[in-house]
VEXDREN-2710 file (C-alpha; in Angstrom, 1 decimal):
% VEXDREN-2710
k/r/px/py/pz
1/ARG/0.0/0.0/0.0
2/ILE/1.1/3.5/-0.7
3/ASN/0.6/7.1/0.5
4/VAL/1.0/9.9/-2.0
5/ASP/0.8/13.7/-1.3
6/ALA/1.7/15.7/-4.5
7/ILE/1.0/19.2/-5.6
8/ASN/1.2/20.1/-9.3
9/VAL/3.5/17.2/-10.2
10/PRO/3.8/15.6/-13.7
11/ILE/1.6/12.5/-13.9
12/ALA/4.4/10.6/-15.5
13/ASP/6.7/11.3/-12.5
14/ILE/4.1/10.2/-9.9
15/LEU/3.5/7.0/-11.9
16/ALA/7.2/6.2/-12.2
17/GLY/7.8/6.9/-8.5
18/VAL/4.9/4.9/-7.1
19/SER/5.4/2.0/-9.5
20/HIS/9.0/1.8/-8.3
21/GLU/8.0/1.8/-4.7
22/LEU/5.2/-0.8/-5.2
23/LYS/7.4/-2.9/-7.7
24/MET/4.5/-2.5/-10.1
25/SER/5.1/-3.4/-13.8
26/TYR/3.5/-1.3/-16.5
27/TYR/3.6/-0.6/-20.2
28/LEU/2.9/2.9/-21.6
29/PHE/1.1/3.1/-24.9
30/ASN/1.8/6.8/-24.7
31/GLU/3.3/8.9/-21.9
32/PRO/0.7/10.7/-19.7
33/LYS/1.0/14.4/-20.1
34/GLY/0.0/17.1/-17.6
35/ASN/0.4/17.8/-13.9
36/ILE/-1.8/16.7/-11.1
37/SER/-2.3/17.4/-7.4
38/LEU/-3.5/14.5/-5.3
39/THR/-3.5/13.1/-1.8
40/ILE/-4.2/9.4/-1.2
41/LYS/-3.5/7.3/1.8
42/ASN/-3.1/3.5/2.2
43/ALA/-4.0/2.8/-1.4
44/THR/-3.4/-0.4/-3.4
45/ASP/-1.8/-0.2/-6.8
46/GLU/-5.2/-0.3/-8.5
47/GLU/-6.8/2.3/-6.2
48/PHE/-3.8/4.6/-6.9
49/LEU/-4.2/4.2/-10.6
50/ASN/-7.9/4.8/-10.5
51/TYR/-7.4/8.0/-8.5
52/LEU/-4.4/9.2/-10.6
53/PHE/-6.3/8.9/-13.9
54/ASN/-9.7/10.1/-12.7
55/ASN/-10.9/13.0/-14.9
56/THR/-7.9/12.6/-17.3
57/ASP/-7.7/11.3/-20.8
58/TYR/-5.8/8.3/-19.5
59/THR/-6.8/4.9/-18.3
60/PHE/-5.3/1.5/-17.5
61/LYS/-6.1/-2.2/-17.8
62/LYS/-4.4/-5.0/-16.0
63/ASP/-3.2/-7.9/-18.1
64/ASN/-1.7/-10.7/-16.0
65/ASP/0.7/-8.7/-13.7
66/ILE/1.3/-5.8/-16.0
67/TYR/-0.7/-2.6/-16.1
68/LEU/-1.3/-1.3/-19.7
69/ILE/-1.6/2.5/-19.6
70/GLY/-2.6/4.9/-22.3
71/GLU/-5.2/7.3/-23.6
72/ARG/-8.8/6.2/-23.1
73/LYS/-9.4/6.3/-26.9
74/ILE/-6.9/3.4/-27.6
75/GLU/-8.5/0.2/-28.8
76/GLY/-8.3/-2.3/-26.0
77/LEU/-8.2/0.2/-23.2
78/ARG/-11.5/2.0/-23.8
79/THR/-14.7/0.8/-22.2
80/THR/-18.3/1.2/-23.3
END
């Protein structure tokens, strides 16, 4: 579980730091752009990603033990 308190930090930097701490494997279809401020406590990897990508153009999908991350419009990541 992870605690994150970030103010106006690039999304890609938060993702890289948290994935390193949690030993979380991921693949980027495209690098998330933009900054975000967030505070989250005692979150699992999936809770963190849901919170991180909430109200952004990005999403994720877990395939085996690897998170596939990219824009919501990418075939295979988008949901209906």
